[in-house]
C-alpha positions as CSV (number, residue, x, y, z in Angstrom):
1,M,90.4,37.8,-79.3
2,K,93.4,37.4,-81.3
3,L,94.2,35.2,-84.5
4,H,97.8,34.2,-82.9
5,Q,95.5,32.8,-80.0
6,L,92.9,31.0,-82.0
7,R,96.4,29.3,-83.9
8,Y,97.7,28.3,-80.7
9,I,94.5,26.3,-79.4
10,W,94.5,25.0,-83.2
11,E,98.0,23.7,-82.7
12,V,97.9,22.6,-79.3
13,A,94.7,20.7,-80.1
14,H,96.7,18.9,-83.4
15,H,99.6,18.3,-81.0
16,D,97.6,15.6,-78.8
17,L,97.4,18.6,-76.0
18,N,101.6,18.9,-75.7
19,V,102.1,22.2,-75.3
20,T,105.7,22.0,-75.8
21,A,105.5,20.2,-78.9
22,A,103.2,23.1,-80.4
23,A,105.4,25.8,-79.1
24,T,108.5,24.1,-81.0
25,D,106.4,23.7,-84.4
26,L,105.2,27.4,-84.1
27,Y,108.8,28.7,-82.6
28,T,107.4,30.4,-80.1
29,S,107.3,29.5,-75.9
30,Q,105.4,27.1,-73.9
31,P,104.8,29.5,-71.2
32,G,103.5,32.0,-73.9
33,I,101.0,29.5,-75.3
34,S,99.6,28.6,-72.1
35,R,99.0,32.5,-71.1
36,Q,97.3,33.3,-74.0
37,I,95.1,30.1,-74.1
38,R,94.4,31.1,-70.8
39,L,93.6,34.4,-71.6
40,L,91.4,33.5,-74.7
41,E,89.6,31.1,-72.1
42,D,88.6,34.1,-69.4
43,E,87.5,36.4,-72.4
44,L,85.3,33.6,-73.7
45,G,84.1,32.6,-70.2
46,V,84.5,28.5,-70.8
47,E,87.4,26.3,-70.8
48,I,88.4,25.1,-74.1
49,F,90.9,22.2,-72.5
50,A,90.4,20.5,-69.3
51,R,93.1,20.6,-66.8
52,S,94.7,18.5,-64.4
53,G,97.2,20.3,-62.3
54,K,99.3,22.2,-65.2
55,H,98.6,19.4,-67.7
56,L,95.6,19.6,-70.7
57,T,93.8,16.3,-70.3
58,R,91.2,16.8,-72.8
59,V,89.3,19.0,-75.4
60,T,86.3,20.1,-73.5
61,A,82.6,20.1,-75.4
62,A,82.8,23.7,-75.4
63,G,86.4,23.8,-76.8
64,Q,85.6,21.0,-79.7
65,I,83.1,23.5,-81.2
66,I,85.2,26.2,-81.0
67,L,87.7,24.1,-82.5
68,D,85.5,23.7,-85.3
69,K,84.9,27.0,-86.4
70,V,89.0,28.0,-85.7
71,G,89.8,25.4,-88.3
72,H,87.5,27.4,-90.6
73,I,88.7,30.4,-89.6
74,L,92.8,29.5,-90.4
75,R,91.3,28.2,-93.6
76,E,90.0,31.4,-94.8
77,V,93.1,32.9,-93.5
78,D,95.5,30.6,-95.4
79,S,93.3,31.3,-98.5
80,I,93.5,34.8,-98.3
81,K,97.3,34.5,-97.9
82,A,97.2,32.5,-100.8
83,V,95.2,35.0,-103.2
84,A,98.1,37.7,-102.3
85,E,101.1,35.4,-102.9
86,E,99.4,35.0,-106.5
87,Y,99.6,38.4,-107.5
88,R,102.5,39.1,-105.7
89,N,104.3,36.0,-107.2
90,E,102.6,33.6,-109.2
91,T,105.5,31.2,-109.9
92,R,106.7,31.1,-106.1
93,G,105.0,28.9,-103.6
94,T,104.5,25.5,-101.6
95,L,103.0,22.6,-102.9
96,S,101.8,19.8,-100.7
97,I,100.8,16.4,-101.5
98,A,99.2,13.5,-99.4
99,T,99.3,10.0,-101.3
100,T,100.0,6.5,-101.1
101,H,103.0,4.8,-102.0
102,T,102.2,3.6,-105.1
103,Q,101.1,7.1,-106.6
104,A,104.3,8.4,-105.3
105,R,106.3,5.9,-106.5
106,Y,104.6,5.0,-109.9
107,A,102.1,7.7,-111.3
108,L,103.9,11.1,-110.0
109,P,107.1,10.5,-111.2
110,D,105.3,10.9,-114.9
111,I,104.2,14.6,-114.2
112,L,106.2,16.1,-111.4
113,P,109.5,16.9,-113.6
114,A,107.1,18.5,-115.9
115,L,105.4,20.5,-112.8
116,R,109.1,21.6,-111.7
117,E,110.4,22.6,-115.1
118,R,107.5,25.1,-115.3
119,Y,107.6,26.2,-111.8
120,P,111.2,25.6,-110.5
121,E,110.5,28.4,-107.7
122,V,107.6,26.0,-106.0
123,S,108.7,23.8,-103.3
124,L,107.1,20.3,-103.4
125,N,106.2,18.3,-100.0
126,M,105.1,14.7,-100.2
127,R,103.6,13.0,-97.4
128,Q,102.6,9.3,-97.8
129,G,100.3,7.1,-95.9
130,N,97.1,5.0,-95.7
131,T,94.0,6.3,-96.6
132,E,92.8,7.7,-93.3
133,Q,96.2,9.3,-93.1
134,I,95.9,11.1,-96.3
135,G,92.4,11.9,-95.7
136,E,93.3,13.3,-92.1
137,L,96.1,15.5,-93.5
138,A,94.4,17.0,-96.0
139,S,91.1,17.7,-93.9
140,S,92.9,19.4,-91.4
141,G,94.7,21.5,-94.0
142,V,98.5,20.1,-93.4
143,V,98.6,19.6,-97.2
144,D,96.7,20.6,-100.1
145,F,95.7,17.5,-102.0
146,A,94.6,14.2,-101.5
147,I,95.2,11.7,-103.9
148,A,93.9,8.4,-102.8
149,P,92.7,5.1,-104.6
150,E,89.1,5.8,-103.4
151,V,86.7,8.8,-102.9
152,M,86.6,9.2,-99.1
153,D,83.3,10.4,-98.4
154,R,83.6,10.5,-94.6
155,Y,85.8,13.5,-95.0
156,G,82.9,16.2,-95.9
157,D,85.1,19.2,-96.2
158,L,87.1,17.4,-98.8
159,V,86.4,17.7,-102.7
160,M,87.5,14.5,-104.5
161,M,87.5,14.3,-108.1
162,P,88.1,11.4,-110.4
163,C,91.5,10.9,-112.3
164,Y,91.8,7.4,-113.6
165,R,90.9,3.7,-113.6
166,W,93.2,1.0,-112.8
167,N,92.9,-2.6,-112.0
168,R,95.5,-5.4,-110.6
169,C,98.1,-8.2,-111.5
170,V,99.7,-10.9,-110.0
171,V,103.6,-11.1,-109.4
172,V,105.3,-13.9,-108.9
173,P,109.1,-15.1,-109.7
174,R,109.6,-16.7,-113.0
175,D,110.0,-20.1,-111.4
176,H,106.4,-19.9,-109.4
177,P,103.9,-22.5,-111.0
178,L,102.0,-19.9,-112.4
179,A,104.7,-18.3,-113.9
180,D,103.7,-19.2,-117.3
181,R,100.0,-18.4,-117.4
182,R,98.0,-16.3,-119.1
183,T,95.2,-15.9,-117.0
184,L,94.3,-16.9,-113.4
185,R,91.2,-18.0,-111.8
186,F,89.9,-17.4,-108.2
187,E,91.2,-21.0,-107.2
188,D,94.6,-19.9,-107.8
189,L,94.0,-17.0,-104.8
190,E,92.6,-19.7,-102.7
191,A,95.8,-22.3,-103.4
192,H,98.6,-19.7,-102.5
193,P,99.6,-17.5,-100.0
194,I,98.9,-13.7,-100.7
195,V,101.1,-10.6,-100.1
196,T,99.0,-7.6,-100.9
197,Y,98.2,-4.1,-99.3
198,D,97.1,-3.5,-95.6
199,A,93.5,-3.1,-94.7
200,G,90.9,-5.8,-95.2
201,F,91.6,-8.2,-98.6
202,R,88.1,-7.2,-100.1
203,E,88.4,-4.0,-99.4
204,R,91.3,-3.2,-101.4
205,L,90.9,-6.0,-103.8
206,P,86.8,-5.4,-104.8
207,L,86.0,-9.2,-106.0
208,A,84.7,-9.3,-109.6
209,R,82.5,-12.2,-108.7
210,D,79.5,-11.7,-106.4
211,D,78.7,-15.5,-106.2
212,I,82.1,-16.3,-104.2
213,D,82.2,-17.0,-100.9
214,E,82.4,-13.7,-99.0
215,D,84.1,-15.7,-95.7
216,E,87.9,-13.8,-96.2
217,S,89.6,-17.2,-94.2
218,T,89.3,-18.9,-97.9
219,F,92.3,-16.6,-98.8
220,N,95.6,-17.0,-97.3
221,I,97.0,-13.5,-96.4
222,A,100.6,-14.3,-95.7
223,L,101.9,-10.6,-95.5
224,S,100.1,-6.9,-95.8
225,A,102.1,-3.5,-96.4
226,V,101.5,0.0,-97.5
227,D,104.5,-0.2,-99.7
228,T,104.3,-1.9,-103.1
229,D,108.0,-2.5,-103.1
230,V,107.9,-4.2,-99.8
231,I,105.0,-6.6,-101.0
232,K,107.5,-7.3,-104.5
233,T,110.5,-8.0,-101.9
234,Y,108.5,-10.5,-99.9
235,V,107.1,-11.9,-103.1
236,R,110.8,-12.7,-103.9
237,L,111.4,-14.3,-100.6
238,G,108.5,-16.8,-101.2
239,F,106.2,-15.7,-99.0
240,G,103.6,-16.0,-101.5
241,I,102.0,-14.2,-104.9
242,G,101.8,-10.4,-104.7
243,V,98.6,-8.8,-105.8
244,I,99.4,-5.2,-106.8
245,A,98.2,-2.3,-108.9
246,R,99.1,-3.2,-112.6
247,M,101.0,0.1,-112.9
248,A,103.2,-0.9,-110.3
249,Y,105.0,-3.7,-112.0
250,D,108.2,-2.0,-113.7
251,Q,109.5,-4.2,-116.3
252,D,113.1,-3.0,-115.8
253,M,113.2,-3.1,-112.2
254,D,111.1,-6.3,-112.0
255,R,112.9,-8.2,-114.4
256,D,113.0,-11.4,-112.1
257,L,109.2,-11.3,-111.3
258,V,106.3,-11.8,-114.2
259,A,103.4,-10.1,-114.0
260,I,100.1,-11.7,-114.6
261,D,97.2,-9.6,-115.6
262,A,94.3,-10.1,-112.9
263,S,91.7,-7.9,-114.5
264,N,89.2,-10.7,-114.6
265,L,89.4,-11.6,-111.0
266,F,89.3,-7.9,-109.7
267,R,86.7,-4.6,-110.3
268,P,88.6,-1.9,-111.4
269,S,89.1,1.1,-109.0
270,T,89.4,4.6,-109.3
271,T,92.1,6.9,-108.4
272,Y,90.7,10.4,-106.7
273,I,92.4,13.5,-106.0
274,G,91.0,16.3,-103.8
275,C,91.8,19.5,-101.6
276,R,89.1,21.2,-98.9
277,K,86.3,23.4,-99.7
278,G,87.3,27.2,-100.2
279,T,90.7,26.3,-101.1
280,F,92.0,28.9,-103.3
281,M,93.6,27.5,-106.5
282,R,96.6,29.1,-107.2
283,Q,97.9,28.7,-110.9
284,F,100.4,26.2,-110.2
285,M,97.9,24.0,-108.4
286,L,95.7,24.0,-111.1
287,D,98.2,23.0,-113.4
288,F,99.6,20.2,-111.2
289,V,95.8,18.5,-111.4
290,G,95.7,19.2,-114.8
291,L,98.8,17.3,-115.6
292,F,98.0,14.4,-113.6
293,A,94.5,14.1,-114.7
294,P,93.9,16.1,-118.0
295,H,90.0,16.0,-117.9
296,L,90.3,17.8,-114.6
297,T,90.9,21.2,-116.4
298,A,90.5,24.6,-114.6
299,E,86.6,25.2,-115.1
300,V,85.6,21.5,-114.0
301,I,87.7,22.3,-111.1
302,R,86.2,25.1,-110.4
303,Q,82.8,23.5,-111.1
304,A,83.4,21.0,-108.6
305,L,84.4,23.0,-105.7
306,A,81.2,24.9,-106.6
307,E,78.9,22.0,-106.0
308,P,77.1,21.9,-102.6
309,N,77.2,18.6,-102.0
310,V,78.6,14.9,-102.9
311,V,75.5,13.8,-105.0
312,Q,75.9,17.3,-107.0
313,R,79.4,16.6,-107.4
314,A,79.4,13.2,-108.6
315,A,76.7,13.9,-111.4
316,L,79.2,16.4,-112.8
317,F,81.5,13.6,-113.6
318,E,78.9,10.6,-114.3
319,D,79.5,11.0,-118.0
320,M,82.8,11.5,-118.0
321,E,85.1,9.3,-119.5
322,L,88.3,8.4,-117.2
323,P,91.7,7.3,-118.6
324,E,92.6,3.8,-117.5
325,R,96.4,2.9,-116.1
């Protein structure tokens, strides 16, 4: 059993069983990967992939268990490489982040220039997506950090730490009937079409009142999108009132829109940052987290990574006062 064989089966499994695509990403040949997979299966005495002719069709039951263990092994190998790189050259490396459009566009620009100035030889790689995509990228080891507007408990191998609390505002064109309002009521949400983030309205926009009718059909969701700037574009086109993160209203870029505070309508949410258990935190990674969330010091991060479960990790942050954005 060789390390490159383990990496081959991992990559094939994560390329939808497309050996050619895996070979391209690994800079090797498709026949070479196929041969090494067969050699590994022969050595183990079980099939990792079921086949139809020359095509892989699915991961076998034994293969799934093997792949789970291979993922752990490869992450440990990456950690060993990170340790060596840290001691060889602590100012060089790659920092990969998966996050939402709102964080990438409105939160990270506040801190990434400082990180870049401190570590000019560190390459930044940013991937954007919805919460599920972010969780998958971080959990599978494609990126170092996940930054998301929820804790993502379903990914048990991720250690999520709270960064800040935030709420929403409603944006409308300056000639809209609500433009001169300082506060809004739930009736205003029901009276106008809504343009907001994708997924469930109540999942992304937790209402502050529990007594309101839970039937989501009372709200007219005219359009939903991942990208906040897309939401604002369609508000400008008259699709409806926009419900967005308060930080995503830019006074200079959005002067044609009016932002109305909506914190009386929605419960605040928390943005989290997380990484896989067992991650070796290089100094530039610790500094990145510290710039994004100053209360997450190197010691706090190490404590969070050392906690054995979600409950004890939550207790670590229970009395911590989070900043608001």
